[in-house]
PDB file of N, CA, C and O in Angstrom:
ATOM      1  N   MET A   1     100.190-103.888  21.570  1.00  0.00           N
ATOM      2  CA  MET A   1      98.817-103.863  22.037  1.00  0.00           C
ATOM      3  C   MET A   1      97.928-103.218  20.969  1.00  0.00           C
ATOM      4  O   MET A   1      98.306-102.228  20.342  1.00  0.00           O
ATOM      5  N   VAL A   2      96.766-103.786  20.781  1.00  0.00           N
ATOM      6  CA  VAL A   2      95.828-103.333  19.767  1.00  0.00           C
ATOM      7  C   VAL A   2      94.921-102.250  20.345  1.00  0.00           C
ATOM      8  O   VAL A   2      94.482-102.338  21.492  1.00  0.00           O
ATOM      9  N   ASP A   3      94.646-101.225  19.532  1.00  0.00           N
ATOM     10  CA  ASP A   3      93.717-100.166  19.928  1.00  0.00           C
ATOM     11  C   ASP A   3      92.309-100.645  19.588  1.00  0.00           C
ATOM     12  O   ASP A   3      91.936-100.705  18.417  1.00  0.00           O
ATOM     13  N   LYS A   4      91.524-100.987  20.621  1.00  0.00           N
ATOM     14  CA  LYS A   4      90.203-101.563  20.371  1.00  0.00           C
ATOM     15  C   LYS A   4      89.255-100.596  19.678  1.00  0.00           C
ATOM     16  O   LYS A   4      88.236-101.025  19.136  1.00  0.00           O
ATOM     17  N   SER A   5      89.561 -99.306  19.680  1.00  0.00           N
ATOM     18  CA  SER A   5      88.710 -98.342  18.966  1.00  0.00           C
ATOM     19  C   SER A   5      88.803 -98.523  17.442  1.00  0.00           C
ATOM     20  O   SER A   5      87.979 -97.989  16.700  1.00  0.00           O
ATOM     21  N   GLU A   6      89.803 -99.271  16.988  1.00  0.00           N
ATOM     22  CA  GLU A   6      89.957 -99.557  15.559  1.00  0.00           C
ATOM     23  C   GLU A   6      89.050-100.702  15.100  1.00  0.00           C
ATOM     24  O   GLU A   6      88.894-100.912  13.898  1.00  0.00           O
ATOM     25  N   ILE A   7      88.458-101.434  16.021  1.00  0.00           N
ATOM     26  CA  ILE A   7      87.596-102.568  15.676  1.00  0.00           C
ATOM     27  C   ILE A   7      86.225-102.040  15.310  1.00  0.00           C
ATOM     28  O   ILE A   7      85.573-101.364  16.106  1.00  0.00           O
ATOM     29  N   ARG A   8      85.794-102.352  14.105  1.00  0.00           N
ATOM     30  CA  ARG A   8      84.541-101.824  13.568  1.00  0.00           C
ATOM     31  C   ARG A   8      83.443-102.879  13.541  1.00  0.00           C
ATOM     32  O   ARG A   8      83.705-104.073  13.394  1.00  0.00           O
ATOM     33  N   GLU A   9      82.212-102.410  13.687  1.00  0.00           N
ATOM     34  CA  GLU A   9      81.035-103.269  13.577  1.00  0.00           C
ATOM     35  C   GLU A   9      81.049-103.972  12.220  1.00  0.00           C
ATOM     36  O   GLU A   9      81.375-103.358  11.204  1.00  0.00           O
ATOM     37  N   HIS A  10      80.703-105.234  12.205  1.00  0.00           N
ATOM     38  CA  HIS A  10      80.628-106.094  11.024  1.00  0.00           C
ATOM     39  C   HIS A  10      81.985-106.485  10.441  1.00  0.00           C
ATOM     40  O   HIS A  10      82.050-107.048   9.348  1.00  0.00           O
ATOM     41  N   ALA A  11      83.079-106.189  11.170  1.00  0.00           N
ATOM     42  CA  ALA A  11      84.401-106.631  10.725  1.00  0.00           C
ATOM     43  C   ALA A  11      84.488-108.149  10.882  1.00  0.00           C
ATOM     44  O   ALA A  11      83.924-108.718  11.816  1.00  0.00           O
ATOM     45  N   GLU A  12      85.190-108.786   9.974  1.00  0.00           N
ATOM     46  CA  GLU A  12      85.402-110.226  10.080  1.00  0.00           C
ATOM     47  C   GLU A  12      86.495-110.495  11.102  1.00  0.00           C
ATOM     48  O   GLU A  12      87.479-109.759  11.184  1.00  0.00           O
ATOM     49  N   ILE A  13      86.314-111.558  11.882  1.00  0.00           N
ATOM     50  CA  ILE A  13      87.335-112.014  12.824  1.00  0.00           C
ATOM     51  C   ILE A  13      87.864-113.338  12.289  1.00  0.00           C
ATOM     52  O   ILE A  13      87.102-114.274  12.046  1.00  0.00           O
ATOM     53  N   ILE A  14      89.178-113.402  12.109  1.00  0.00           N
ATOM     54  CA  ILE A  14      89.779-114.638  11.610  1.00  0.00           C
ATOM     55  C   ILE A  14      90.876-115.094  12.559  1.00  0.00           C
ATOM     56  O   ILE A  14      91.527-114.292  13.229  1.00  0.00           O
ATOM     57  N   GLY A  15      91.059-116.408  12.594  1.00  0.00           N
ATOM     58  CA  GLY A  15      92.112-116.987  13.409  1.00  0.00           C
ATOM     59  C   GLY A  15      93.468-116.793  12.759  1.00  0.00           C
ATOM     60  O   GLY A  15      93.553-116.340  11.617  1.00  0.00           O
ATOM     61  N   ALA A  16      94.519-117.130  13.473  1.00  0.00           N
ATOM     62  CA  ALA A  16      95.882-117.025  12.952  1.00  0.00           C
ATOM     63  C   ALA A  16      96.066-117.895  11.716  1.00  0.00           C
ATOM     64  O   ALA A  16      96.963-117.657  10.907  1.00  0.00           O
ATOM     65  N   ASP A  17      95.206-118.910  11.576  1.00  0.00           N
ATOM     66  CA  ASP A  17      95.266-119.819  10.433  1.00  0.00           C
ATOM     67  C   ASP A  17      94.449-119.315   9.243  1.00  0.00           C
ATOM     68  O   ASP A  17      94.379-119.987   8.214  1.00  0.00           O
ATOM     69  N   GLY A  18      93.821-118.121   9.377  1.00  0.00           N
ATOM     70  CA  GLY A  18      93.045-117.547   8.284  1.00  0.00           C
ATOM     71  C   GLY A  18      91.605-118.018   8.216  1.00  0.00           C
ATOM     72  O   GLY A  18      90.887-117.650   7.286  1.00  0.00           O
ATOM     73  N   VAL A  19      91.162-118.820   9.172  1.00  0.00           N
ATOM     74  CA  VAL A  19      89.813-119.378   9.181  1.00  0.00           C
ATOM     75  C   VAL A  19      88.858-118.420   9.896  1.00  0.00           C
ATOM     76  O   VAL A  19      89.188-117.863  10.943  1.00  0.00           O
ATOM     77  N   HIS A  20      87.675-118.238   9.317  1.00  0.00           N
ATOM     78  CA  HIS A  20      86.647-117.350   9.876  1.00  0.00           C
ATOM     79  C   HIS A  20      86.224-117.825  11.265  1.00  0.00           C
ATOM     80  O   HIS A  20      85.903-118.997  11.458  1.00  0.00           O
ATOM     81  N   VAL A  21      86.229-116.895  12.236  1.00  0.00           N
ATOM     82  CA  VAL A  21      85.801-117.179  13.605  1.00  0.00           C
ATOM     83  C   VAL A  21      84.435-116.554  13.855  1.00  0.00           C
ATOM     84  O   VAL A  21      83.591-117.150  14.524  1.00  0.00           O
ATOM     85  N   GLY A  22      84.217-115.364  13.326  1.00  0.00           N
ATOM     86  CA  GLY A  22      82.958-114.673  13.552  1.00  0.00           C
ATOM     87  C   GLY A  22      82.952-113.298  12.934  1.00  0.00           C
ATOM     88  O   GLY A  22      83.863-112.919  12.198  1.00  0.00           O
ATOM     89  N   THR A  23      81.894-112.551  13.251  1.00  0.00           N
ATOM     90  CA  THR A  23      81.712-111.182  12.776  1.00  0.00           C
ATOM     91  C   THR A  23      81.446-110.298  13.988  1.00  0.00           C
ATOM     92  O   THR A  23      80.665-110.657  14.869  1.00  0.00           O
ATOM     93  N   VAL A  24      82.099-109.144  14.028  1.00  0.00           N
ATOM     94  CA  VAL A  24      81.959-108.226  15.153  1.00  0.00           C
ATOM     95  C   VAL A  24      80.554-107.629  15.198  1.00  0.00           C
ATOM     96  O   VAL A  24      80.072-107.079  14.208  1.00  0.00           O
ATOM     97  N   ASP A  25      79.905-107.741  16.351  1.00  0.00           N
ATOM     98  CA  ASP A  25      78.681-106.992  16.612  1.00  0.00           C
ATOM     99  C   ASP A  25      79.102-105.651  17.214  1.00  0.00           C
ATOM    100  O   ASP A  25      78.718-104.587  16.729  1.00  0.00           O
ATOM    101  N   ARG A  26      79.912-105.729  18.299  1.00  0.00           N
ATOM    102  CA  ARG A  26      80.490-104.525  18.910  1.00  0.00           C
ATOM    103  C   ARG A  26      81.510-104.955  19.964  1.00  0.00           C
ATOM    104  O   ARG A  26      81.603-106.130  20.319  1.00  0.00           O
ATOM    105  N   VAL A  27      82.267-103.981  20.451  1.00  0.00           N
ATOM    106  CA  VAL A  27      83.223-104.217  21.534  1.00  0.00           C
ATOM    107  C   VAL A  27      82.538-103.835  22.838  1.00  0.00           C
ATOM    108  O   VAL A  27      81.952-102.758  22.954  1.00  0.00           O
ATOM    109  N   GLU A  28      82.619-104.726  23.812  1.00  0.00           N
ATOM    110  CA  GLU A  28      82.064-104.478  25.144  1.00  0.00           C
ATOM    111  C   GLU A  28      83.162-104.726  26.165  1.00  0.00           C
ATOM    112  O   GLU A  28      83.498-105.872  26.467  1.00  0.00           O
ATOM    113  N   GLY A  29      83.713-103.654  26.689  1.00  0.00           N
ATOM    114  CA  GLY A  29      84.791-103.783  27.673  1.00  0.00           C
ATOM    115  C   GLY A  29      86.014-104.434  27.068  1.00  0.00           C
ATOM    116  O   GLY A  29      86.588-103.923  26.107  1.00  0.00           O
ATOM    117  N   ASP A  30      86.414-105.565  27.632  1.00  0.00           N
ATOM    118  CA  ASP A  30      87.606-106.271  27.146  1.00  0.00           C
ATOM    119  C   ASP A  30      87.233-107.492  26.316  1.00  0.00           C
ATOM    120  O   ASP A  30      88.001-108.450  26.224  1.00  0.00           O
ATOM    121  N   ARG A  31      86.038-107.448  25.707  1.00  0.00           N
ATOM    122  CA  ARG A  31      85.576-108.563  24.873  1.00  0.00           C
ATOM    123  C   ARG A  31      84.960-108.038  23.581  1.00  0.00           C
ATOM    124  O   ARG A  31      84.439-106.924  23.530  1.00  0.00           O
ATOM    125  N   ILE A  32      85.030-108.863  22.544  1.00  0.00           N
ATOM    126  CA  ILE A  32      84.360-108.564  21.284  1.00  0.00           C
ATOM    127  C   ILE A  32      83.099-109.416  21.233  1.00  0.00           C
ATOM    128  O   ILE A  32      83.157-110.643  21.323  1.00  0.00           O
ATOM    129  N   LYS A  33      81.975-108.755  21.089  1.00  0.00           N
ATOM    130  CA  LYS A  33      80.691-109.453  20.980  1.00  0.00           C
ATOM    131  C   LYS A  33      80.482-109.844  19.524  1.00  0.00           C
ATOM    132  O   LYS A  33      80.550-109.000  18.631  1.00  0.00           O
ATOM    133  N   LEU A  34      80.227-111.128  19.289  1.00  0.00           N
ATOM    134  CA  LEU A  34      79.986-111.623  17.933  1.00  0.00           C
ATOM    135  C   LEU A  34      78.510-111.490  17.579  1.00  0.00           C
ATOM    136  O   LEU A  34      77.649-111.480  18.459  1.00  0.00           O
ATOM    137  N   THR A  35      78.228-111.388  16.293  1.00  0.00           N
ATOM    138  CA  THR A  35      76.840-111.351  15.854  1.00  0.00           C
ATOM    139  C   THR A  35      76.174-112.686  16.162  1.00  0.00           C
ATOM    140  O   THR A  35      76.849-113.711  16.264  1.00  0.00           O
ATOM    141  N   LYS A  36      74.854-112.676  16.308  1.00  0.00           N
ATOM    142  CA  LYS A  36      74.122-113.908  16.619  1.00  0.00           C
ATOM    143  C   LYS A  36      74.263-114.950  15.523  1.00  0.00           C
ATOM    144  O   LYS A  36      74.197-116.148  15.800  1.00  0.00           O
ATOM    145  N   LYS A  37      74.456-114.514  14.277  1.00  0.00           N
ATOM    146  CA  LYS A  37      74.575-115.493  13.188  1.00  0.00           C
ATOM    147  C   LYS A  37      75.821-116.369  13.342  1.00  0.00           C
ATOM    148  O   LYS A  37      75.926-117.417  12.706  1.00  0.00           O
ATOM    149  N   ASP A  38      76.749-115.944  14.174  1.00  0.00           N
ATOM    150  CA  ASP A  38      77.962-116.726  14.442  1.00  0.00           C
ATOM    151  C   ASP A  38      77.879-117.466  15.770  1.00  0.00           C
ATOM    152  O   ASP A  38      78.900-117.821  16.359  1.00  0.00           O
ATOM    153  N   SER A  39      76.638-117.697  16.241  1.00  0.00           N
ATOM    154  CA  SER A  39      76.464-118.271  17.581  1.00  0.00           C
ATOM    155  C   SER A  39      76.531-119.788  17.624  1.00  0.00           C
ATOM    156  O   SER A  39      76.566-120.368  18.709  1.00  0.00           O
ATOM    157  N   GLY A  40      76.549-120.432  16.492  1.00  0.00           N
ATOM    158  CA  GLY A  40      76.625-121.886  16.490  1.00  0.00           C
ATOM    159  C   GLY A  40      75.258-122.543  16.433  1.00  0.00           C
ATOM    160  O   GLY A  40      74.254-121.902  16.125  1.00  0.00           O
ATOM    161  N   GLU A  41      75.238-123.820  16.734  1.00  0.00           N
ATOM    162  CA  GLU A  41      74.022-124.621  16.628  1.00  0.00           C
ATOM    163  C   GLU A  41      73.621-125.164  17.999  1.00  0.00           C
ATOM    164  O   GLU A  41      74.334-124.992  18.988  1.00  0.00           O
ATOM    165  N   GLY A  42      72.478-125.814  18.031  1.00  0.00           N
ATOM    166  CA  GLY A  42      72.010-126.468  19.256  1.00  0.00           C
ATOM    167  C   GLY A  42      71.787-125.483  20.374  1.00  0.00           C
ATOM    168  O   GLY A  42      71.145-124.452  20.176  1.00  0.00           O
ATOM    169  N   SER A  43      72.309-125.787  21.556  1.00  0.00           N
ATOM    170  CA  SER A  43      72.097-124.929  22.726  1.00  0.00           C
ATOM    171  C   SER A  43      72.812-123.586  22.593  1.00  0.00           C
ATOM    172  O   SER A  43      72.523-122.660  23.352  1.00  0.00           O
ATOM    173  N   HIS A  44      73.738-123.466  21.644  1.00  0.00           N
ATOM    174  CA  HIS A  44      74.465-122.213  21.437  1.00  0.00           C
ATOM    175  C   HIS A  44      73.704-121.255  20.530  1.00  0.00           C
ATOM    176  O   HIS A  44      74.024-120.067  20.486  1.00  0.00           O
ATOM    177  N   ARG A  45      72.725-121.738  19.823  1.00  0.00           N
ATOM    178  CA  ARG A  45      72.008-120.963  18.820  1.00  0.00           C
ATOM    179  C   ARG A  45      71.191-119.836  19.458  1.00  0.00           C
ATOM    180  O   ARG A  45      70.573-120.017  20.507  1.00  0.00           O
ATOM    181  N   GLY A  46      71.201-118.665  18.803  1.00  0.00           N
ATOM    182  CA  GLY A  46      70.307-117.588  19.178  1.00  0.00           C
ATOM    183  C   GLY A  46      70.773-116.635  20.259  1.00  0.00           C
ATOM    184  O   GLY A  46      69.995-115.791  20.704  1.00  0.00           O
ATOM    185  N   HIS A  47      72.013-116.742  20.695  1.00  0.00           N
ATOM    186  CA  HIS A  47      72.531-115.742  21.625  1.00  0.00           C
ATOM    187  C   HIS A  47      73.979-115.429  21.262  1.00  0.00           C
ATOM    188  O   HIS A  47      74.638-116.181  20.544  1.00  0.00           O
ATOM    189  N   HIS A  48      74.443-114.319  21.769  1.00  0.00           N
ATOM    190  CA  HIS A  48      75.773-113.834  21.404  1.00  0.00           C
ATOM    191  C   HIS A  48      76.887-114.595  22.119  1.00  0.00           C
ATOM    192  O   HIS A  48      76.728-115.083  23.238  1.00  0.00           O
ATOM    193  N   HIS A  49      78.016-114.674  21.425  1.00  0.00           N
ATOM    194  CA  HIS A  49      79.252-115.176  22.017  1.00  0.00           C
ATOM    195  C   HIS A  49      80.247-114.034  22.027  1.00  0.00           C
ATOM    196  O   HIS A  49      80.081-113.050  21.306  1.00  0.00           O
ATOM    197  N   PHE A  50      81.274-114.162  22.838  1.00  0.00           N
ATOM    198  CA  PHE A  50      82.284-113.128  22.979  1.00  0.00           C
ATOM    199  C   PHE A  50      83.678-113.730  22.811  1.00  0.00           C
ATOM    200  O   PHE A  50      83.916-114.879  23.183  1.00  0.00           O
ATOM    201  N   VAL A  51      84.594-112.945  22.249  1.00  0.00           N
ATOM    202  CA  VAL A  51      85.996-113.326  22.124  1.00  0.00           C
ATOM    203  C   VAL A  51      86.796-112.334  22.971  1.00  0.00           C
ATOM    204  O   VAL A  51      86.609-111.124  22.836  1.00  0.00           O
ATOM    205  N   PRO A  52      87.677-112.820  23.835  1.00  0.00           N
ATOM    206  CA  PRO A  52      88.483-111.913  24.659  1.00  0.00           C
ATOM    207  C   PRO A  52      89.414-111.040  23.805  1.00  0.00           C
ATOM    208  O   PRO A  52      90.014-111.522  22.845  1.00  0.00           O
ATOM    209  N   MET A  53      89.527-109.769  24.156  1.00  0.00           N
ATOM    210  CA  MET A  53      90.446-108.858  23.449  1.00  0.00           C
ATOM    211  C   MET A  53      91.878-109.361  23.517  1.00  0.00           C
ATOM    212  O   MET A  53      92.679-109.065  22.631  1.00  0.00           O
ATOM    213  N   ALA A  54      92.211-110.116  24.555  1.00  0.00           N
ATOM    214  CA  ALA A  54      93.574-110.626  24.718  1.00  0.00           C
ATOM    215  C   ALA A  54      94.001-111.517  23.550  1.00  0.00           C
ATOM    216  O   ALA A  54      95.196-111.717  23.333  1.00  0.00           O
ATOM    217  N   LEU A  55      93.036-112.052  22.796  1.00  0.00           N
ATOM    218  CA  LEU A  55      93.371-112.908  21.653  1.00  0.00           C
ATOM    219  C   LEU A  55      93.622-112.121  20.369  1.00  0.00           C
ATOM    220  O   LEU A  55      94.079-112.697  19.382  1.00  0.00           O
ATOM    221  N   VAL A  56      93.336-110.823  20.358  1.00  0.00           N
ATOM    222  CA  VAL A  56      93.506-110.015  19.147  1.00  0.00           C
ATOM    223  C   VAL A  56      94.976-109.708  18.928  1.00  0.00           C
ATOM    224  O   VAL A  56      95.627-109.093  19.772  1.00  0.00           O
ATOM    225  N   ALA A  57      95.494-110.142  17.782  1.00  0.00           N
ATOM    226  CA  ALA A  57      96.894-109.908  17.439  1.00  0.00           C
ATOM    227  C   ALA A  57      97.053-108.592  16.695  1.00  0.00           C
ATOM    228  O   ALA A  57      97.981-107.829  16.963  1.00  0.00           O
ATOM    229  N   GLU A  58      96.130-108.323  15.741  1.00  0.00           N
ATOM    230  CA  GLU A  58      96.212-107.094  14.957  1.00  0.00           C
ATOM    231  C   GLU A  58      94.904-106.843  14.228  1.00  0.00           C
ATOM    232  O   GLU A  58      94.048-107.721  14.112  1.00  0.00           O
ATOM    233  N   ILE A  59      94.778-105.620  13.744  1.00  0.00           N
ATOM    234  CA  ILE A  59      93.654-105.250  12.894  1.00  0.00           C
ATOM    235  C   ILE A  59      94.275-104.843  11.570  1.00  0.00           C
ATOM    236  O   ILE A  59      95.037-103.879  11.491  1.00  0.00           O
ATOM    237  N   GLU A  60      93.937-105.593  10.537  1.00  0.00           N
ATOM    238  CA  GLU A  60      94.575-105.407   9.236  1.00  0.00           C
ATOM    239  C   GLU A  60      93.506-105.213   8.177  1.00  0.00           C
ATOM    240  O   GLU A  60      92.740-106.133   7.889  1.00  0.00           O
ATOM    241  N   GLY A  61      93.450-104.031   7.600  1.00  0.00           N
ATOM    242  CA  GLY A  61      92.478-103.759   6.540  1.00  0.00           C
ATOM    243  C   GLY A  61      91.042-103.947   6.998  1.00  0.00           C
ATOM    244  O   GLY A  61      90.194-104.369   6.212  1.00  0.00           O
ATOM    245  N   GLY A  62      90.759-103.641   8.251  1.00  0.00           N
ATOM    246  CA  GLY A  62      89.409-103.790   8.786  1.00  0.00           C
ATOM    247  C   GLY A  62      89.086-105.187   9.279  1.00  0.00           C
ATOM    248  O   GLY A  62      87.995-105.420   9.801  1.00  0.00           O
ATOM    249  N   THR A  63      90.007-106.115   9.124  1.00  0.00           N
ATOM    250  CA  THR A  63      89.817-107.490   9.594  1.00  0.00           C
ATOM    251  C   THR A  63      90.535-107.667  10.929  1.00  0.00           C
ATOM    252  O   THR A  63      91.674-107.232  11.098  1.00  0.00           O
ATOM    253  N   VAL A  64      89.852-108.312  11.870  1.00  0.00           N
ATOM    254  CA  VAL A  64      90.444-108.586  13.182  1.00  0.00           C
ATOM    255  C   VAL A  64      91.139-109.941  13.098  1.00  0.00           C
ATOM    256  O   VAL A  64      90.498-110.963  12.852  1.00  0.00           O
ATOM    257  N   ARG A  65      92.445-109.940  13.303  1.00  0.00           N
ATOM    258  CA  ARG A  65      93.224-111.178  13.270  1.00  0.00           C
ATOM    259  C   ARG A  65      93.579-111.580  14.693  1.00  0.00           C
ATOM    260  O   ARG A  65      94.063-110.774  15.488  1.00  0.00           O
ATOM    261  N   LEU A  66      93.326-112.844  14.992  1.00  0.00           N
ATOM    262  CA  LEU A  66      93.606-113.367  16.326  1.00  0.00           C
ATOM    263  C   LEU A  66      94.986-114.004  16.398  1.00  0.00           C
ATOM    264  O   LEU A  66      95.570-114.364  15.376  1.00  0.00           O
ATOM    265  N   SER A  67      95.496-114.139  17.604  1.00  0.00           N
ATOM    266  CA  SER A  67      96.803-114.770  17.815  1.00  0.00           C
ATOM    267  C   SER A  67      96.697-116.287  17.881  1.00  0.00           C
ATOM    268  O   SER A  67      97.717-116.977  17.885  1.00  0.00           O
ATOM    269  N   ALA A  68      95.479-116.815  17.933  1.00  0.00           N
ATOM    270  CA  ALA A  68      95.249-118.260  18.012  1.00  0.00           C
ATOM    271  C   ALA A  68      94.533-118.738  16.756  1.00  0.00           C
ATOM    272  O   ALA A  68      93.800-117.975  16.126  1.00  0.00           O
ATOM    273  N   ASN A  69      94.743-119.992  16.393  1.00  0.00           N
ATOM    274  CA  ASN A  69      93.996-120.584  15.284  1.00  0.00           C
ATOM    275  C   ASN A  69      92.509-120.593  15.619  1.00  0.00           C
ATOM    276  O   ASN A  69      92.133-120.565  16.791  1.00  0.00           O
ATOM    277  N   ALA A  70      91.672-120.631  14.601  1.00  0.00           N
ATOM    278  CA  ALA A  70      90.225-120.546  14.786  1.00  0.00           C
ATOM    279  C   ALA A  70      89.696-121.614  15.733  1.00  0.00           C
ATOM    280  O   ALA A  70      88.878-121.317  16.603  1.00  0.00           O
ATOM    281  N   ASN A  71      90.153-122.854  15.575  1.00  0.00           N
ATOM    282  CA  ASN A  71      89.624-123.928  16.424  1.00  0.00           C
ATOM    283  C   ASN A  71      89.995-123.736  17.891  1.00  0.00           C
ATOM    284  O   ASN A  71      89.262-124.175  18.778  1.00  0.00           O
ATOM    285  N   VAL A  72      91.119-123.088  18.152  1.00  0.00           N
ATOM    286  CA  VAL A  72      91.532-122.790  19.523  1.00  0.00           C
ATOM    287  C   VAL A  72      90.756-121.576  20.037  1.00  0.00           C
ATOM    288  O   VAL A  72      90.299-121.575  21.180  1.00  0.00           O
ATOM    289  N   ALA A  73      90.604-120.552  19.211  1.00  0.00           N
ATOM    290  CA  ALA A  73      89.900-119.329  19.613  1.00  0.00           C
ATOM    291  C   ALA A  73      88.459-119.615  19.995  1.00  0.00           C
ATOM    292  O   ALA A  73      87.935-119.015  20.934  1.00  0.00           O
ATOM    293  N   VAL A  74      87.814-120.523  19.281  1.00  0.00           N
ATOM    294  CA  VAL A  74      86.424-120.872  19.582  1.00  0.00           C
ATOM    295  C   VAL A  74      86.325-121.451  20.995  1.00  0.00           C
ATOM    296  O   VAL A  74      85.314-121.264  21.672  1.00  0.00           O
ATOM    297  N   GLY A  75      87.345-122.135  21.431  1.00  0.00           N
ATOM    298  CA  GLY A  75      87.360-122.679  22.786  1.00  0.00           C
ATOM    299  C   GLY A  75      87.444-121.603  23.862  1.00  0.00           C
ATOM    300  O   GLY A  75      87.086-121.843  25.015  1.00  0.00           O
ATOM    301  N   PHE A  76      87.920-120.409  23.482  1.00  0.00           N
ATOM    302  CA  PHE A  76      88.014-119.296  24.421  1.00  0.00           C
ATOM    303  C   PHE A  76      86.758-118.433  24.420  1.00  0.00           C
ATOM    304  O   PHE A  76      86.611-117.548  25.263  1.00  0.00           O
ATOM    305  N   GLU A  77      85.844-118.687  23.470  1.00  0.00           N
ATOM    306  CA  GLU A  77      84.621-117.890  23.390  1.00  0.00           C
ATOM    307  C   GLU A  77      83.812-118.021  24.673  1.00  0.00           C
ATOM    308  O   GLU A  77      83.745-119.090  25.280  1.00  0.00           O
ATOM    309  N   GLU A  78      83.209-116.927  25.066  1.00  0.00           N
ATOM    310  CA  GLU A  78      82.314-116.901  26.222  1.00  0.00           C
ATOM    311  C   GLU A  78      80.917-116.697  25.698  1.00  0.00           C
ATOM    312  O   GLU A  78      80.720-116.025  24.686  1.00  0.00           O
ATOM    313  N   GLU A  79      79.931-117.278  26.384  1.00  0.00           N
ATOM    314  CA  GLU A  79      78.543-117.103  25.987  1.00  0.00           C
ATOM    315  C   GLU A  79      77.892-116.018  26.807  1.00  0.00           C
ATOM    316  O   GLU A  79      78.261-115.789  27.959  1.00  0.00           O
ATOM    317  N   GLU A  80      76.922-115.352  26.213  1.00  0.00           N
ATOM    318  CA  GLU A  80      76.131-114.370  26.936  1.00  0.00           C
ATOM    319  C   GLU A  80      75.295-115.107  27.972  1.00  0.00           C
ATOM    320  O   GLU A  80      74.648-116.106  27.656  1.00  0.00           O
ATOM    321  N   ASP A  81      75.306-114.625  29.184  1.00  0.00           N
ATOM    322  CA  ASP A  81      74.584-115.275  30.276  1.00  0.00           C
ATOM    323  C   ASP A  81      73.134-114.819  30.288  1.00  0.00           C
ATOM    324  O   ASP A  81      72.859-113.626  30.419  1.00  0.00           O
ATOM    325  N   HIS A  82      72.208-115.756  30.154  1.00  0.00           N
ATOM    326  CA  HIS A  82      70.780-115.436  30.141  1.00  0.00           C
ATOM    327  C   HIS A  82      70.067-115.924  31.386  1.00  0.00           C
ATOM    328  O   HIS A  82      68.838-115.978  31.417  1.00  0.00           O
ATOM    329  N   ARG A  83      70.820-116.279  32.410  1.00  0.00           N
ATOM    330  CA  ARG A  83      70.194-116.758  33.641  1.00  0.00           C
ATOM    331  C   ARG A  83      69.561-115.595  34.395  1.00  0.00           C
ATOM    332  O   ARG A  83      70.125-114.501  34.426  1.00  0.00           O
ATOM    333  N   PRO A  84      68.412-115.815  34.996  1.00  0.00           N
ATOM    334  CA  PRO A  84      67.794-114.744  35.791  1.00  0.00           C
ATOM    335  C   PRO A  84      68.622-114.428  37.025  1.00  0.00           C
ATOM    336  O   PRO A  84      69.269-115.307  37.594  1.00  0.00           O
ATOM    337  N   MET A  85      68.597-113.189  37.427  1.00  0.00           N
ATOM    338  CA  MET A  85      69.373-112.758  38.592  1.00  0.00           C
ATOM    339  C   MET A  85      68.545-112.876  39.842  1.00  0.00           C
ATOM    340  O   MET A  85      69.024-112.560  40.932  1.00  0.00           O
TER     341      MET A  85
END
């Protein structure tokens, strides 16, 4: 199990295949919030996405390595909900 306190702001997140997934904005509960610049295009643009902590395999040299390849990890990303309550 990974100690989430080791995850630092602006750390790179890479998939098991070595492909860039995103950049850490901060850890919120059991999710890693990605910076807005990693939010994608179209309807995804301009808001944060999150990666579940369950996908983190290790933290190596300040880099967050996931247990899934980048293309699979992106499918697990959650979007920040902007709907009014």
